[in-house]
C-alpha positions, -999 to +999 in steps of 0.1 A: +071-050-128+045-030-142+015-031-169+011-007-197-026-004-184-018+009-149-029+041-137-013+068-116+025+067-111+056+086-121+062+082-160+098+069-157+083+040-137+055+030-154+053+041-190+016+032-195-014+049-210-035+078-192-065+064-176-072+085-148-079+119-170-114+100-183-116+073-155-114+097-126-136+123-144-162+106-158-171+095-121-169+130-108-150+121-074-153+135-046-123+142-023-115+111-007-093+104+022-067+089+003-045+089-026-050+080-066-027+078-095-016+092-126-042+096-155-040+065-177-068+052-201-077+015-194-082-011-220-102-039-203-083-071-215-107-099-238-116-125-212-105-158-225-121-194-215-112-202-181-086-228-174-087-253-151-078-249-111-093-219-105-130-208-102-147-198-136-177-172-141-201-172-173-186-151-197-212-131-206-240-129-186-278-113-194-285-073-188-311-091-166-290-112-146-280-105-111-257-135-101-229-119-100-201-136-085-173-119-063-136-110-065-132-100-029-101-079-013-102-081+026-078-054+036-062-050+074-079-024+093-106+008+090-080+031+079-084+062+056-055+044+031-077+022+021-104+048+006-082+053-029-075+018-026-114+011-031-121+034-052-090+020-076-109-015-074-139+002-084-123+021-110-107-013-123-139-032-124-152-008-146-124-004-169-121-041-175-157-048-175-160-074-152-198-079-150-196-085-191-175-121-172-200-122-142-176-109-122-178-079-095-151-068-072-159-058-037-133-048-006-143-063+030-129-044+062-125-067+089-120-046+123-081-043+127-073-074+146-060-109+139-091-130+146-114-107+130-091-110+097-094-149+100-131-142+109-141-123+075-121-150+054-137-183+071-173-163+061-164-158+028-150-195+028-183-205+035-204-184+007-208-201-029-204-165-050-168-155-047-143-165-077-113-144-064-093-134-031-070-110-022-057-100+011-039-077+028-023-099+056-022-080+088-002-106+102+024-122+077+037-151+096+000-163+112-007-199+104-043-196+110-047-169+082-021-191+058-045-221+062-075-200+053-058-185+018-052-224+013-083-235+022-098-213-010-069-224-035-081-260-028-117-250-040-101-239-069-104-201-063-073-179-071-058-159-039-031-132-040-018-104-016-022-068-019+002-047+000+010-072+032+023-100+019+025-134+038+059-139+050+073-153+015+101-178+033+068-199+049+038-192+026+047-181-005+028-210-021-005-199-006-010-171-028-004-170-062+009-134-066+020-101-049+012-067-057+020-038-041+053-013-030+083-026-029+086-023+011+121-028+018+133-002-008+105+022+001+121+017+039+156+018+024+147+051+007+135+066+035+162+058+060+183+076+034+165+105+033+163+105+074+202+100+074+205+133+054+183+149+070+201+143+102+237+153+090+221+182+081+207+190+117+245+183+130+237+145+141+259+117+127+246+093+150+219+090+179+191+066+186+153+063+163+120+041+175+100+031+143+059+025+153+036+002+130+006-013+137+018-043+143+054-052+137+052-087+125+029-076+096+052-081+062+052-043+049+059-030+084+086-056+092+100-047+058+100-017+059+115-010+090+145-034+078+151-014+050+145+020+073+177+001+093+198-004+064+191+028+045+199+052+076+232+035+078+254+017+111+259+055+127+222+055+140+211+032+163+169+013+163+159+017+199+129+002+200+098-015+173+067+000+184+033-018+182-001-001+186-019-030+171-038-003+151-052+015+183-050+053+177-048+063+211-019+036+219-003+047+185+004+081+206+010+066+237+038+045+220+057+077+208+053+093+248+073+063+256+099+063+232+104+097+238+105+093+275+124+062+274+150+074+250+152+113+250+191+114+257+198+104+224+165+108+207+173+113+169+144+105+148+106+086+149+098+064+119+058+065+109+055+031+094+013+028+089-003+057+077-020+071+109+015+068+129+024+100+110-003+125+126+006+104+158+042+113+160+039+149+145+009+161+171+030+141+202+064+157+196+053+192+185+031+192+217+062+186+237+081+210+224+107+188+208+106+188+170+139+212+168+155+183+183+137+151+165+134+143+132+100+131+117+098+110+090+067+087+079+050+068+051+017+079+034+003+113+033-031+110+048-050+145+048-035+149+086-001+141+078-002+168+050-015+191+074+016+186+102+041+189+075+026+224+063+035+230+099+066+218+099+064+187+117+073+158+093+105+163+079+099+138+047+065+115+039+073+083+019+039+078-004+024+049-017+000+042-045-026+027-032-051+036-063-032+017-085-032-013-058-073-014-061-071-011-098-048-040-109-062-060-083-096-058-098-077-065-134-056-091-122-087-109-101-107-110-132-080-127-151-070-155-127-108-162-127-114-161-160-083-182-175-071-158-190-036-162-188-024-134-211-032-108-185-008-125-159+018-133-185+022-095-193+019-085-155+042-109-142+066-120-171+088-132-152+065-160-133+088-187-118+121-168-112+128-158-082+108-126-074+089-130-100+055-130-085+057-098-075+044-063-093+054-033-077+032-001-078+048+036-076+067+057-051+068+091-040+093+109-018+073+146-007+094+171+015+082+205+031+082+233+004+110+254+021+141+243+041+144+208+033+179+195+029+168+166+003+167+176-029+158+156-062+190+147-078+196+129-044+174+103-057+174+079-086+140+090-106+136+053-119+124+040-082+113+075-068+096+106-079+109+133-054+083+160-049+075+190-030+043+194-007+028+220-032+035+202-062+022+171-045-013+187-033-016+200-068-014+163-081-042+151-057-061+182-067-059+172-102-078+139-091-097+154-066-080+138-039-068+140-005-043+119+006-026+089-007 
């Protein structure tokens, strides 16, 4: 689902107005470590009176007031992926005029561990200026994380998840909405891309290993499951390797995968942003790129450089700017009781999957030599781009990654 006020994404996916041409331009953004979105002009919704069941804030504080309540986005780890998301959050804060409703948007970055995220949530729970919580859950089925979110709900503080959801079969009621990528679809598309690359290389069977920070994280598990479906039964999943966001361990996992499965290893799959350069560097350093396909999620600057060197075959790129932007919009609406925004973003709320707002996807391939073609993919689902076109898109918004 998409909103007419949403920033960058493929026009066939979004059909929304232009914010970034004015929004990012007026900010004079320097190059960031991550992504943004297409240009769209945001129109802040008019807040209505707060309704029962959510934390309330003053609708129009005086210009001298500094007692703004916070809507806080707690991410999962310190990674450049969140740079563009933070910028989207701040742009959403401005575009939707949170200060006029007595609010401000803020991002909190834990240490990349489950305990660190729980500790951060507990710290925020003890503060009296919290008006809304967004969480990228580091572990989807961790009961302690779910319990902390339930604690905010019991205080009347609205809770959503972004990028990484809770395990929906157990904890769906511990957050009201989810904003982010349709991770199963994204994984399936990357799997189909990998199959085409391998077939072009004369391979109809073989093994693959998938790498992520935490394999029980919602977005990681969903992407991995989708990839397994997309690549098809001819290829065998050998392992899912977790590095717990340790960059050294991420590279060691790749070396172990090559050592353990070298005889029939056909592909390596990077699920989190930093896995892409980790895989590419190890594979190229071992002189094995001609034998192993490398497909990844996200487009760190380092991953873009590796694709330029011929070390990555395809990247499935998300839209972190829009995740942050829509987070500011939705939490403001929930905190002020503006049901019209909730209805616009989630017109099928109450129906199966009606609590999910999806952001866009891009499939990026090298400029030359890729067997993948735009006609292989539905433009309503994913925008197909060659690397130079993607870099031009980034440069248009003073970005270096996505």
